[in-house]
Backbone as CSV, one residue per row, in Angstrom:
resi,resn,N_x,N_y,N_z,CA_x,CA_y,CA_z,C_x,C_y,C_z
1,MET,0.777,-1.285,-0.009,0.028,-0.152,-0.019,0.932,1.340,0.117
2,GLU,0.528,2.417,-0.891,1.355,3.384,-1.065,1.277,4.431,0.240
3,GLN,1.820,4.800,1.031,2.066,5.807,2.195,1.975,7.004,1.611
4,SER,1.232,8.106,2.636,1.313,9.445,2.290,2.828,9.811,2.601
5,PRO,2.840,11.325,1.774,4.304,11.781,2.082,4.329,12.060,3.595
6,GLU,3.552,12.145,4.490,3.706,12.564,5.660,4.161,11.234,6.427
7,GLY,3.976,10.092,5.827,4.425,9.052,6.720,3.074,8.339,7.243
8,PRO,3.244,7.132,7.920,2.010,6.368,8.164,1.298,7.065,9.422
9,PRO,0.113,6.979,9.599,-0.599,7.640,10.593,-0.066,7.214,11.895
10,PRO,-0.039,8.171,12.872,0.324,7.589,14.336,-0.652,6.503,14.873
11,ARG,0.137,5.600,15.737,-0.529,4.588,16.476,-1.736,5.043,17.425
12,ARG,-2.692,4.421,17.565,-3.664,4.818,18.472,-3.117,4.627,19.999
13,GLY,-2.209,3.475,20.146,-1.685,3.188,21.449,-1.633,1.905,21.696
14,PRO,-1.184,1.340,22.447,-0.956,-0.100,22.717,-2.368,-0.866,22.465
15,SER,-1.901,-1.987,22.040,-2.989,-2.939,21.269,-3.297,-3.737,22.600
16,VAL,-4.546,-4.614,22.333,-5.127,-5.421,23.281,-5.061,-6.773,22.956
17,ASP,-4.432,-7.899,23.682,-4.209,-9.129,23.013,-5.524,-9.804,23.691
18,LEU,-6.319,-10.434,22.662,-7.254,-11.458,23.025,-7.118,-12.786,22.741
19,ASP,-7.634,-13.888,23.319,-7.668,-15.073,23.019,-8.705,-15.521,22.274
20,PRO,-8.850,-16.623,21.568,-9.970,-16.902,20.428,-11.273,-16.565,21.077
21,THR,-11.586,-16.638,22.507,-13.134,-16.504,23.126,-13.231,-14.936,23.122
22,GLY,-12.230,-14.174,23.027,-12.731,-12.726,23.148,-12.117,-12.080,24.515
23,ILE,-11.595,-13.047,25.375,-11.276,-12.720,26.736,-9.874,-11.906,26.573
24,VAL,-9.812,-10.838,27.464,-8.549,-10.012,27.323,-7.536,-10.877,28.198
25,THR,-6.290,-10.922,27.500,-5.163,-11.869,28.109,-4.338,-10.982,28.874
26,GLY,-3.254,-11.359,29.473,-2.448,-10.849,30.427,-2.576,-10.364,31.562
27,LYS,-2.409,-9.305,32.240,-2.777,-8.505,33.568,-3.567,-7.582,33.543
28,SER,-4.407,-7.479,32.448,-5.304,-6.342,32.178,-6.475,-6.605,33.285
29,PRO,-7.002,-5.335,33.943,-8.059,-5.566,34.799,-9.247,-5.891,34.256
30,ASP,-9.477,-5.853,32.834,-10.792,-5.948,32.094,-10.725,-7.473,31.539
31,ARG,-9.886,-8.192,32.404,-9.827,-9.635,31.959,-11.545,-10.199,32.177
32,GLN,-12.097,-10.262,30.818,-13.504,-10.926,31.042,-13.774,-11.031,29.389
33,ARG,-14.830,-11.853,29.469,-15.438,-12.066,27.868,-16.176,-10.749,27.622
34,ARG,-16.198,-10.489,26.207,-16.933,-9.288,25.875,-18.162,-9.656,25.361
35,GLN,-19.056,-8.700,25.124,-20.421,-9.284,24.669,-20.682,-8.375,23.194
36,PHE,-21.518,-9.050,22.561,-21.985,-8.341,21.154,-23.306,-7.961,21.499
37,LEU,-23.542,-6.617,20.846,-24.687,-6.073,21.021,-25.597,-6.079,19.446
38,ASN,-26.723,-6.126,19.537,-27.605,-5.882,18.408,-28.999,-5.153,18.583
39,TYR,-28.905,-4.199,17.806,-30.176,-3.343,17.985,-31.135,-3.429,16.800
40,SER,-32.202,-4.256,16.816,-32.912,-4.438,15.701,-34.487,-3.635,15.754
41,PHE,-34.759,-3.055,14.536,-35.752,-2.068,14.713,-36.706,-2.800,13.699
42,TYR,-38.149,-3.040,13.979,-39.081,-3.644,13.233,-40.312,-2.802,12.731
43,ARG,-40.744,-3.052,11.706,-42.114,-2.361,11.396,-43.124,-3.252,11.160
44,LEU,-44.329,-3.143,11.536,-45.356,-4.336,11.480,-46.206,-3.669,10.158
45,ASP,-46.587,-4.546,9.329,-47.219,-4.364,7.987,-48.588,-4.148,8.353
46,PRO,-49.235,-2.967,7.804,-50.722,-2.529,8.251,-51.570,-3.689,7.736
47,VAL,-51.314,-4.584,6.820,-52.317,-5.573,6.576,-52.722,-6.416,7.787
48,PHE,-51.630,-6.524,8.793,-52.041,-7.480,9.952,-53.251,-7.074,10.543
49,ARG,-53.212,-5.779,10.671,-54.509,-5.152,11.354,-55.902,-5.613,10.819
50,GLN,-55.808,-5.873,9.781,-57.058,-6.299,8.860,-57.405,-7.699,9.311
51,LEU,-56.605,-8.484,9.743,-56.989,-9.844,10.007,-57.830,-10.094,11.057
52,PRO,-58.603,-10.896,11.219,-59.606,-11.354,12.210,-59.119,-11.169,13.443
53,ALA,-59.783,-10.771,14.450,-59.245,-10.521,15.852,-58.808,-11.864,16.406
54,ASP,-59.329,-12.742,16.401,-58.813,-14.273,16.872,-57.319,-14.477,16.215
55,GLU,-57.327,-14.349,15.166,-55.820,-14.821,14.361,-55.003,-13.672,14.992
56,ARG,-55.335,-12.444,15.206,-54.264,-11.416,15.586,-53.884,-11.637,16.851
57,ARG,-54.962,-12.118,17.614,-54.701,-12.542,19.369,-53.760,-13.658,19.334
58,THR,-53.899,-14.748,18.599,-53.291,-15.683,18.436,-51.727,-15.571,18.058
59,ALA,-51.607,-14.841,16.990,-50.132,-14.462,16.626,-49.628,-13.647,17.606
60,GLY,-50.289,-12.769,18.330,-49.503,-11.808,19.342,-49.337,-12.626,20.604
61,ASN,-50.002,-13.528,21.133,-49.961,-14.274,22.191,-48.542,-15.227,21.927
62,GLU,-48.521,-15.921,20.669,-47.460,-16.693,20.237,-45.959,-15.758,20.455
63,PHE,-46.128,-14.504,19.888,-44.749,-13.697,19.647,-44.585,-13.110,21.333
64,VAL,-45.386,-13.068,22.219,-45.142,-12.649,23.240,-44.461,-13.841,24.177
65,GLU,-44.890,-15.175,24.037,-44.279,-16.191,24.582,-42.864,-16.501,23.966
66,LEU,-42.754,-16.030,22.626,-41.301,-16.216,21.936,-40.408,-15.380,22.863
67,VAL,-40.745,-13.951,22.894,-39.948,-12.921,23.412,-39.617,-13.456,24.838
68,ARG,-40.352,-13.840,25.654,-40.317,-14.101,27.167,-39.490,-15.212,27.296
69,THR,-39.551,-16.156,26.587,-38.657,-17.385,26.161,-37.112,-16.768,26.033
70,TRP,-36.801,-16.025,25.185,-35.578,-15.609,25.200,-35.078,-14.577,26.031
71,GLU,-36.041,-13.889,26.808,-35.649,-13.030,27.818,-35.340,-13.743,28.959
72,SER,-35.694,-15.001,28.988,-35.374,-15.903,30.335,-33.974,-16.861,30.286
73,LEU,-33.501,-16.713,28.961,-32.254,-17.486,28.898,-30.983,-16.821,29.611
74,GLU,-30.162,-17.934,29.991,-29.015,-17.496,30.769,-27.917,-16.816,29.423
75,ASP,-26.955,-15.908,29.902,-26.075,-15.356,29.108,-26.627,-14.667,27.705
76,PHE,-27.861,-14.411,28.090,-28.703,-13.443,26.860,-29.502,-12.495,27.663
77,ILE,-29.323,-11.361,27.198,-30.118,-9.848,27.859,-30.833,-9.598,26.568
78,LEU,-32.127,-9.458,26.841,-33.030,-8.771,25.924,-34.103,-7.671,26.513
79,ARG,-33.926,-6.391,26.017,-34.871,-5.316,26.248,-35.651,-5.062,25.079
80,THR,-36.952,-4.688,25.331,-37.879,-4.232,24.359,-38.401,-2.889,24.454
81,TYR,-38.418,-2.316,23.446,-38.512,-0.847,23.359,-39.729,-0.515,22.179
82,SER,-40.495,0.406,22.488,-41.728,0.821,21.699,-41.101,2.128,21.032
83,LEU,-41.614,2.337,19.771,-41.369,3.510,18.616,-42.520,3.892,18.137
84,VAL,-43.867,3.545,18.578,-44.928,3.867,18.117,-45.235,5.375,18.498
85,GLY,-45.567,6.071,17.711,-45.625,7.605,17.751,-44.511,8.371,17.829
86,LEU,-43.199,7.814,18.147,-42.194,8.624,18.025,-41.371,8.562,16.736
87,ARG,-41.701,7.726,15.895,-40.882,7.753,14.569,-41.888,6.754,13.718
88,ALA,-41.702,7.396,12.430,-42.853,6.966,11.435,-42.316,5.810,10.784
89,ASP,-41.077,5.462,10.590,-40.555,4.398,9.748,-40.329,2.778,10.512
90,VAL,-40.396,2.898,11.844,-40.448,1.726,12.560,-41.479,1.585,13.734
91,ASP,-41.835,0.315,14.553,-42.589,0.443,15.535,-42.047,-0.065,16.714
92,PHE,-41.010,-0.973,16.743,-40.487,-1.422,18.061,-39.091,-1.877,17.691
93,MET,-38.426,-1.956,18.792,-36.870,-2.299,18.736,-36.490,-3.453,19.818
94,LEU,-35.651,-4.307,19.502,-35.390,-5.348,20.204,-33.873,-4.891,20.575
95,TRP,-33.309,-4.760,21.800,-31.863,-4.771,22.163,-31.422,-6.078,22.640
96,ARG,-30.530,-6.625,21.976,-29.916,-8.166,22.285,-28.725,-7.838,22.686
97,ILE,-28.131,-8.694,23.599,-26.776,-8.713,24.357,-26.458,-10.121,24.369
98,ALA,-25.569,-10.632,23.861,-25.009,-12.124,23.900,-23.393,-12.249,23.732
99,PHE,-22.825,-13.140,24.460,-21.362,-13.332,24.226,-21.166,-13.982,22.672
100,GLU,-22.257,-14.582,21.958,-22.214,-15.042,20.767,-23.173,-14.799,19.695
101,PRO,-22.654,-14.069,18.749,-23.419,-13.348,17.727,-24.538,-14.230,17.068
102,LEU,-24.278,-15.479,16.923,-24.970,-16.413,16.400,-26.444,-16.578,17.011
103,CYS,-26.566,-16.022,18.575,-27.700,-15.985,19.367,-28.606,-15.289,18.435
104,PHE,-28.247,-13.989,18.071,-29.169,-13.161,17.584,-29.710,-13.550,16.134
105,GLN,-28.769,-14.443,15.421,-29.437,-15.118,14.298,-30.343,-16.155,14.676
106,SER,-30.415,-17.102,15.548,-31.238,-17.967,16.084,-32.543,-17.421,16.550
107,MET,-32.478,-16.135,17.077,-33.807,-15.700,17.630,-34.251,-15.145,16.361
108,GLU,-33.648,-14.405,15.370,-34.351,-13.786,14.315,-34.998,-14.876,13.569
109,ALA,-34.485,-16.255,13.289,-35.098,-17.174,12.348,-36.369,-17.695,13.241
110,ALA,-36.489,-17.578,14.524,-37.529,-17.985,15.199,-38.689,-16.778,15.015
111,ILE,-38.101,-15.549,15.158,-39.114,-14.580,14.756,-39.727,-14.547,13.238
112,ARG,-38.920,-14.928,12.751,-39.505,-15.093,11.062,-40.398,-16.195,10.876
113,GLY,-40.080,-17.568,11.399,-40.882,-18.718,11.634,-42.268,-18.470,12.462
114,SER,-42.423,-17.302,13.077,-43.844,-17.105,13.784,-44.588,-16.575,12.965
115,ARG,-45.959,-16.777,13.537,-47.183,-16.171,12.769,-46.845,-14.550,12.538
116,LEU,-46.670,-13.836,13.685,-46.362,-12.438,13.486,-45.376,-12.071,12.606
117,GLY,-44.194,-13.016,12.753,-42.809,-12.571,11.797,-43.181,-12.572,10.286
118,ALA,-44.509,-13.092,9.781,-44.668,-13.177,8.270,-45.259,-11.646,8.274
119,TYR,-45.447,-10.651,9.216,-45.836,-9.412,8.748,-44.921,-8.378,9.456
120,LEU,-43.705,-8.941,9.877,-42.633,-7.914,10.302,-41.818,-7.712,9.255
121,SER,-41.261,-6.532,9.229,-40.099,-6.016,8.397,-39.151,-5.598,9.332
122,PRO,-37.713,-6.314,9.205,-36.563,-5.582,9.830,-36.088,-4.521,9.195
123,VAL,-36.447,-3.313,9.697,-35.847,-1.856,8.810,-34.509,-1.605,9.113
124,TYR,-34.018,-1.678,10.305,-32.653,-1.326,10.651,-32.128,-2.470,11.499
125,SER,-30.764,-2.711,11.494,-30.063,-3.478,12.452,-28.663,-3.237,12.516
126,PHE,-28.356,-2.940,13.728,-26.838,-2.511,14.189,-26.116,-3.566,14.792
127,LEU,-25.072,-4.051,14.499,-24.323,-5.010,15.263,-22.954,-4.152,15.765
128,SER,-22.613,-4.299,17.116,-21.332,-3.891,17.512,-20.967,-4.787,18.726
129,LEU,-19.564,-4.524,19.235,-18.991,-5.371,20.408,-18.477,-4.344,21.491
130,GLN,-18.950,-4.935,22.711,-18.471,-3.964,23.775,-17.049,-3.960,23.811
131,ARG,-16.750,-2.539,24.189,-15.236,-2.396,24.772,-15.169,-1.269,25.421
132,ARG,-14.246,-1.181,26.577,-14.072,-0.240,27.445,-13.364,1.055,26.598
133,SER,-13.791,2.068,26.747,-13.345,3.278,25.948,-11.926,3.811,26.532
134,PRO,-11.200,3.867,25.565,-9.504,4.225,26.017,-9.575,5.676,26.591
135,TYR,-10.559,6.529,26.272,-10.431,7.770,26.976,-10.959,8.177,28.336
136,VAL,-11.445,6.969,28.686,-12.154,7.235,30.282,-11.542,6.313,31.199
137,ASN,-10.730,5.393,30.653,-9.887,4.304,31.859,-9.201,5.097,32.830
138,LYS,-8.674,6.241,32.791,-7.907,7.062,33.597,-8.815,7.523,34.676
139,MET,-10.285,7.685,34.425,-11.306,8.342,35.359,-11.929,7.187,35.744
140,LYS,-11.829,6.795,37.205,-12.564,5.841,37.731,-14.150,6.159,37.799
141,GLY,-14.888,5.419,37.340,-16.383,5.782,37.298,-16.934,6.643,36.337
142,ALA,-15.967,7.055,35.419,-16.397,8.090,34.192,-16.817,7.319,33.039
143,GLY,-17.878,7.499,32.580,-18.065,7.129,31.120,-18.471,5.602,31.144
144,GLU,-18.558,5.052,29.986,-19.029,3.562,29.794,-17.705,2.717,30.447
145,GLY,-18.085,1.442,30.863,-17.025,0.627,31.268,-17.406,-0.456,30.401
146,VAL,-16.751,-1.862,31.060,-17.052,-3.028,30.392,-18.453,-3.791,30.803
147,GLU,-18.749,-3.619,32.119,-19.822,-4.246,32.329,-21.003,-3.190,31.860
148,LEU,-21.907,-3.849,31.181,-23.149,-3.290,30.765,-24.333,-3.462,31.846
149,LEU,-25.175,-2.230,31.750,-26.383,-2.207,32.717,-27.372,-1.532,31.673
150,PRO,-27.765,-2.362,30.849,-28.612,-2.102,29.788,-30.181,-1.720,30.271
151,GLY,-30.871,-1.029,29.511,-32.169,-0.839,29.996,-32.424,-0.042,31.128
152,GLU,-31.737,0.819,31.920,-31.923,1.270,33.319,-32.919,2.447,32.948
153,GLY,-32.967,3.229,31.891,-33.778,4.453,31.887,-35.063,4.146,31.079
154,LYS,-36.137,4.895,31.161,-37.587,4.925,30.688,-37.310,4.816,29.243
155,TYR,-36.022,5.754,28.585,-35.992,5.847,27.285,-34.428,5.335,26.803
156,LEU,-34.268,4.855,25.798,-32.941,4.598,25.190,-33.057,5.356,23.917
157,PHE,-31.810,6.156,24.101,-31.732,6.873,22.448,-30.359,6.547,21.799
158,VAL,-30.685,5.842,20.475,-29.673,5.140,19.803,-29.427,5.465,18.486
159,TYR,-28.293,5.395,18.291,-27.708,5.874,16.874,-26.340,5.456,16.491
160,PRO,-26.009,4.684,15.370,-24.936,4.731,14.608,-23.943,5.787,14.450
161,PHE,-22.704,5.662,14.506,-21.899,6.833,14.665,-20.489,6.526,13.984
162,THR,-20.132,7.154,13.267,-18.901,7.220,12.379,-17.868,8.454,12.611
163,LYS,-16.749,8.317,12.994,-15.932,9.430,12.732,-15.160,9.580,11.494
164,THR,-14.678,10.688,11.049,-13.979,10.896,9.866,-12.598,10.310,9.760
165,ARG,-12.118,10.072,8.707,-10.655,9.302,8.715,-9.603,10.196,9.174
166,SER,-9.682,11.517,9.301,-8.861,12.434,9.790,-8.655,12.379,11.218
167,TRP,-9.943,11.926,11.658,-9.963,11.567,13.168,-8.799,10.786,13.788
168,TYR,-8.692,9.507,12.831,-7.738,8.550,13.206,-6.246,8.957,12.628
169,ARG,-6.125,10.039,12.103,-4.578,10.290,11.821,-4.177,11.240,12.896
170,LEU,-5.061,12.022,13.972,-4.679,12.601,14.982,-3.923,11.785,15.889
171,SER,-2.751,12.488,16.507,-2.150,11.637,17.662,-2.920,11.275,18.977
172,PRO,-2.584,10.257,19.665,-3.435,9.750,20.871,-3.420,10.895,21.688
173,HIS,-2.547,11.890,21.746,-2.564,13.013,22.882,-3.668,14.041,22.316
174,ALA,-3.655,14.331,20.827,-4.774,15.278,20.618,-6.117,14.750,20.581
175,ARG,-6.351,13.486,20.441,-7.672,12.672,20.399,-7.969,12.996,21.888
176,GLN,-7.123,12.689,22.966,-7.473,12.628,24.225,-7.894,14.026,24.815
177,GLY,-7.214,14.960,24.165,-7.465,16.287,24.794,-8.849,16.640,24.159
178,MET,-9.355,16.472,23.223,-10.654,16.672,22.654,-11.571,15.837,23.405
179,MET,-11.356,14.712,23.767,-12.306,13.729,24.367,-12.442,13.975,25.984
180,ASP,-11.229,14.638,26.384,-11.376,15.287,27.787,-12.518,16.472,27.798
181,GLU,-12.342,17.064,26.746,-13.422,18.349,26.664,-14.705,17.830,26.705
182,HIS,-14.895,16.641,25.649,-16.270,16.010,25.523,-16.831,15.652,26.700
183,ILE,-15.912,14.629,27.533,-16.316,14.346,28.890,-16.772,15.466,29.846
184,ALA,-15.868,16.453,29.871,-16.146,17.587,30.678,-17.757,18.226,30.564
185,ALA,-17.827,18.146,29.113,-19.110,19.117,28.605,-20.400,18.036,29.313
186,SER,-20.195,16.786,29.178,-21.049,15.707,29.529,-21.577,15.719,31.006
187,ALA,-20.382,15.975,31.761,-20.400,15.876,33.166,-21.626,16.351,33.968
188,PRO,-22.106,17.634,33.823,-23.541,18.196,34.481,-24.726,17.309,34.075
189,PHE,-24.622,16.547,33.310,-25.810,15.686,32.591,-25.899,14.351,33.401
190,LYS,-26.288,14.447,34.880,-26.244,13.259,35.640,-27.120,12.120,35.393
191,GLY,-28.296,12.490,34.747,-29.195,11.588,34.186,-29.298,10.802,33.081
192,VAL,-27.903,10.924,32.243,-27.929,10.245,31.037,-26.685,9.275,31.386
193,ARG,-27.019,7.936,30.882,-25.950,7.114,31.151,-25.400,6.557,29.613
194,LEU,-24.121,6.483,29.380,-23.774,6.204,27.891,-23.391,4.649,27.779
195,ASN,-23.813,4.055,26.895,-23.114,2.700,26.443,-22.708,2.909,25.034
196,THR,-21.316,2.601,25.062,-20.659,2.680,23.572,-20.156,1.564,23.193
197,SER,-20.324,1.161,21.811,-19.931,-0.360,21.682,-19.360,0.033,20.021
198,ASN,-18.250,-0.568,19.913,-17.574,-0.894,18.474,-18.111,-1.850,17.504
199,SER,-17.955,-1.255,16.194,-18.673,-2.179,14.885,-17.370,-2.225,13.914
200,TYR,-16.153,-1.730,14.204,-15.438,-1.984,13.349,-15.213,-3.396,12.789
201,GLY,-15.316,-3.598,11.556,-15.262,-4.769,10.654,-16.352,-5.683,10.738
202,ILE,-17.529,-5.288,11.591,-18.664,-6.186,11.518,-19.954,-5.384,11.207
203,ASP,-19.780,-3.965,10.954,-21.102,-3.413,10.384,-20.541,-2.108,9.805
204,ASP,-21.393,-1.170,9.325,-21.124,-0.165,8.515,-20.554,1.026,9.326
205,GLN,-20.977,1.011,10.580,-20.674,2.374,11.485,-19.545,1.703,12.122
206,ASP,-18.781,3.019,12.802,-17.546,2.700,13.742,-18.169,2.371,14.911
207,PHE,-19.192,2.915,15.802,-19.808,2.812,16.968,-21.302,2.749,16.843
208,VAL,-22.053,2.322,17.757,-23.225,2.318,18.136,-23.236,2.920,19.425
209,VAL,-23.989,4.169,19.430,-24.109,4.680,20.531,-25.395,4.793,21.342
210,ALA,-25.565,4.410,22.547,-26.778,4.178,23.148,-26.752,4.965,24.596
211,PHE,-27.637,5.788,24.701,-27.947,6.706,25.927,-29.167,6.041,26.587
212,ASP,-29.117,5.804,27.961,-30.222,5.429,28.770,-30.555,6.907,29.690
213,SER,-31.581,7.066,29.654,-31.991,8.240,30.468,-33.571,8.186,30.712
214,ASP,-34.181,8.632,31.978,-35.633,8.807,32.164,-35.920,10.406,31.629
215,TYR,-35.108,11.038,31.226,-35.339,12.481,30.822,-34.908,12.814,29.363
216,PRO,-35.831,12.828,28.450,-35.626,13.352,26.906,-35.122,14.638,27.162
217,GLN,-35.731,15.485,27.873,-35.142,17.060,27.925,-33.719,17.045,28.147
218,GLU,-33.195,16.405,29.100,-31.774,16.230,29.615,-31.002,15.902,28.273
219,PHE,-31.531,14.715,27.679,-30.543,14.416,26.690,-30.575,15.388,25.553
220,VAL,-31.733,16.016,24.993,-31.670,17.044,24.168,-30.533,18.190,24.275
221,ASP,-30.629,18.650,25.594,-29.553,19.666,26.075,-28.288,19.059,25.945
222,LEU,-27.891,17.696,26.290,-26.864,17.184,26.420,-26.173,17.260,24.930
223,VAL,-26.997,16.728,23.943,-26.405,16.596,22.409,-26.315,18.012,22.019
224,GLY,-27.144,18.983,22.387,-26.931,20.311,22.006,-25.520,20.867,22.412
225,ARG,-25.266,20.476,23.641,-23.947,20.980,24.199,-22.829,20.520,23.598
226,LEU,-22.902,19.243,23.271,-21.601,18.429,22.562,-21.589,19.040,20.966
227,ARG,-22.493,19.627,20.492,-22.395,20.137,19.139,-21.062,21.120,19.427
228,TYR,-21.077,21.634,20.454,-19.831,22.937,20.339,-18.693,22.426,20.922
229,THR,-18.317,21.065,20.910,-17.082,20.592,21.431,-16.333,20.395,20.037
230,GLU,-14.847,20.489,20.229,-13.988,20.412,19.221,-14.073,18.919,18.516
231,ALA,-14.575,18.024,19.413,-14.369,16.558,18.834,-15.587,16.227,17.548
232,SER,-16.610,17.132,17.823,-17.731,16.885,17.022,-17.540,17.421,15.576
233,LEU,-16.232,18.206,15.159,-15.595,18.439,13.745,-15.450,17.179,13.369
234,TYR,-15.240,16.155,14.035,-14.801,14.947,13.411,-15.726,13.977,13.046
235,THR,-16.954,14.459,13.260,-18.049,13.603,13.123,-18.681,13.378,11.534
236,GLN,-18.550,12.204,11.220,-18.885,11.836,9.615,-20.362,11.549,9.542
237,ARG,-20.892,10.822,10.420,-22.328,10.477,10.380,-22.693,10.107,11.856
238,ASP,-23.972,10.528,11.996,-24.644,10.014,13.356,-26.082,9.959,13.408
239,THR,-26.514,9.393,12.189,-27.990,9.132,11.750,-28.010,7.929,11.254
240,PRO,-29.163,7.333,11.269,-30.415,7.806,11.798,-30.644,7.675,13.406
241,MET,-31.300,8.632,14.150,-31.464,8.696,15.511,-32.711,7.991,16.091
242,PHE,-32.835,7.135,17.095,-34.107,6.832,17.559,-34.367,7.126,19.027
243,MET,-35.557,7.589,19.239,-35.638,7.579,20.654,-36.685,6.532,21.077
244,CYS,-36.373,5.504,21.904,-37.012,4.239,22.145,-37.717,4.401,23.618
245,ALA,-38.784,4.033,23.820,-39.438,4.044,25.169,-39.493,2.663,25.591
246,LYS,-38.926,2.325,26.837,-38.800,1.079,27.226,-40.153,0.484,27.565
247,THR,-40.817,-0.561,27.004,-41.978,-1.079,26.911,-42.081,-2.524,26.999
248,PRO,-42.942,-3.335,27.884,-42.843,-4.716,27.871,-43.725,-5.322,26.463
249,ILE,-43.281,-6.400,25.854,-43.496,-6.734,24.540,-45.082,-6.871,24.421
250,ASP,-45.751,-7.320,25.654,-47.331,-7.390,25.442,-47.897,-6.005,25.174
251,ALA,-47.211,-5.138,26.024,-47.865,-3.497,25.774,-47.729,-3.053,24.387
252,ILE,-46.601,-3.461,23.810,-45.965,-3.052,22.505,-46.841,-3.592,21.554
253,LEU,-47.469,-4.653,21.779,-48.208,-5.407,20.584,-49.853,-5.103,20.962
254,ALA,-50.114,-4.323,22.141,-51.269,-3.896,22.281,-51.300,-2.533,21.707
255,GLN,-50.048,-1.796,21.589,-50.178,-0.339,20.690,-50.325,-0.822,19.394
256,LEU,-50.063,-1.881,18.868,-50.014,-2.112,17.483,-51.270,-2.757,16.973
257,HIS,-52.193,-2.932,18.147,-53.597,-3.733,17.868,-53.389,-5.013,17.402
258,SER,-52.308,-5.809,17.964,-52.144,-7.216,17.448,-52.618,-8.035,18.687
259,SER,-53.022,-7.694,19.687,-53.252,-8.655,20.641,-54.272,-8.234,21.618
260,ASP,-55.347,-7.010,21.391,-56.191,-6.698,22.206,-57.631,-7.018,21.886
261,GLY,-57.675,-7.725,20.912,-58.929,-8.078,20.505,-59.674,-7.187,19.669
262,THR,-59.253,-5.897,19.095,-59.951,-4.878,18.551,-59.490,-4.895,17.152
């Protein structure tokens, strides 16, 4: 590969050694298996609402049982969110977390084989891998860590995120300085919890960003403030954005008129 006249880009810092299971090796304090995350957004075909009430009820009850079965599995985390009335192109989202990405494939196959699945279209799906941020490790308790606490807030704000290539050509010191400003700007917003995961090589974005919060107003103010930080100049893409309301699956189906008998 031909190098630029300025020479190769600076290294990001020390690499992390992983064994084949994804466990961090050596004496790292983060020695543990890392989890994959999947954010899948679905839209229900309006044709489903024209079916007889008993067919809708049967399909809805079957789907509720399917989701609850997966919620009960060990080493599999599932959170359900409604976007009814919040976004026009999708109706609900499944946030799935597992050590093995093939678990997502297995659940998706079960969904597509269900009665309701015949009327569901997966509109968006984002895949990522948990990783501790290199910018907050030096600050105990700051930012996101290795242990996930998903679905703590009433709302989840999700979007794919990609940095410009010029960001990766900056020195680690320059990036750290900008992220220190970014972290400081976020500090007053105590009601917002950040979960960031990496998508390098497994999806189209660099990261998937997910903010847990009970307060949409605070999140709007947080994002507005971050627009003024220097790091925002290196954002290439941060859309589509989704405001998701944490909702049990049976309540989601009731919102969609699929299991309420109407």
